[in-house]
N, C-alpha and C positions, 0 to 999 in steps of 0.2 A: 756814324757816317756810313752811308750805304753805297754811295757812288763817288768816284774820284776822277777829276779831270786834271790834266797837266797843261800848263802854259809856259813854254820855254822860249827864250830868246837867245840866239847865237849858240854858245856852248850849252846853255840850258835846254835849247831845242834838240840839240844833238844828244844830250843826256836823256831826254825824254824818250827819243826813239830807241836808244839802247835799253832803257828800262822796259819799254812796252814790248820789246821782242821777248822778254822773259816773264812779263806779268800781264796776262790777258784780261785781268779784272778791271783794268783802267777803262773808264767809259768813253773818253775822248781826249784829243790832244790839239792844242794850237802850237804850231811850229814856226816861229818867226826867225828867219835868217840863219837857218842851220847850215853847218858845213856837212858835206857828204863823206869826207874822209880826212882825218886829222893830218896825216903827213902830206896829203895833197894841198890843203889849205896853208900848211906851213911853208911848203916850197913856193906857192903862189905869192904869199906875203913877203917872203925873203927876196924873191925875184923882183917884185914890184918896188920894194924899198932899196934894194941893192943896185938896181939900174941907175938910180939917182947918184949913187956913190961910186959906181963902176967897180963892184967887187966881183972877182972871178967866180964862176959857178962852182968850181972845185971847193972853194972856201965855204960856200953855202952848204954843199953836201957834207963836208967835214963837220961843220957846226951842228947840223941836224943829226948826224951820226953820234956825235959826242952827247948831245941832248938825249937821244934815244937810249944810249947806254946808261946814262945817269938815271933816267926814269926807270929803266929796268932794274937797276940796283936799288934805288930808294923806294920806288913805288911798287915794285914787283909785278909790272905789266909792261907790255910792248906797245909803244905808241902806234905802231902799224896795225894793231888790232882795234884801234878806236875808229870804227867804220860804221857810221849810221847807215851808209849805203848798203852794206851787207845785211844789217839788221832790218832795214825797211822791207825787205822781201819776206820777212817773217812776221809782220805786223798786220793784224786785222782790225785794229781799233780805228774808229772814225777819226779823221784828222783834217785840220784846216792848216794848209801851208800858206806862208806869206813871206814876201821878200821885197825890199826896195830895189827899184830898177837901177839906181845909181850907186848901189853899195859897192865900194871898192876895197872893203876889208874882207868880207866873205862874199865872193862874187855870186851873182844870182843863179848861175848855172848849177850851183850846189843844190839849191832847192828844187830846181827842175829835175835833176838827176834823182833826188829822193822821191819826188812826186811820181816820176815815171816808174820807178821800181816798187813803189808802195803798193801793197795788195789789198789793203782795206778800203773802205769808203773814204773818199778824199775830195777836197776842193782846194783850189789855189787862188790866192789873191796877190796881185802885184800893185805897187803904188810908186809914186815918185819919192825922191829923197835918197839918203844914204844909210849906212849901217846904224847910225845913232840919231837919225832924224826923228822928230816927233811923228807918231803914226796918225794917219788921217782919221777923221770921225767915222767914215764908212767902215774902216777896219775894226774899230771897237764895236760898232753896230753888228758887224758880221760875227765877231767873237761872241757877243752876247746872245745872238740867235743860235749860233752853233752850240754853246754850252747849254742853253735852255733846251734844245732838242736832245742832246745826248745825256744830260744829267737829270732833266725834270720831265719833259714832255713824253719821251719814249717809255718812261717808267712810272707814270702816274697810275695809281691803282684804278681798276675798272670800277665804274659806278655800281653800287649795290642796288639790285632790284628790290624796291620796297612796296610794290603794288600789293594791296590786300593785307598788308601788315599793320596792325594797330598795336604800337608798343605799350600803350596803356592797358590793353586788355589783360595782360598777364597780372596786373595788380588788381583788376576788377573781377577776375574769375572766382567763382565760389570754390571751396576746397574740393568739392566732388570732381572738378575739372582739372585738378592738379595732375601734372604729367602730360597733358595734351600739348601739342606744339602750337605756339602762338602763331596766329595768322591763318590757321587752317580750318576755320569755322568754329561754331560754338554751340 
């Protein structure tokens, strides 16, 4: 394998950005519905769902604090450090960002934040639907074109100049011509 492309959706897209900030050998990435900051999306989700149940904000903060401590103890990392937004300013890998306009799980402003901070070549596609809606055909067409360009087209070998070269002449040359370069006259 000589070229690697990443295609991540939601947490997979966020993970792709985190990896790309450390591994510049990746040829390109498709980033569908990424969050920009884990704790921010956690608060947004909690607030969205807790409004329906009328839970005080102090309980949401307490629950996220307990979760953070648990992850620190068991996972040996801080959820506050899971920030694709911070990593995106260190990525130079060509990327195609995508997000559904009606996504109420990971709000589309997350992809816009990432897109704005991203320093590599980038494009953004938006489409109707929500977080788990089937993606439209034009999205898959765009992904195909994008990966063709970053994985194949930009890295095809240059055509070899063959003018004046007769590959059979090496077999037809008499022994006295041994050592001469094929195709330079005879």
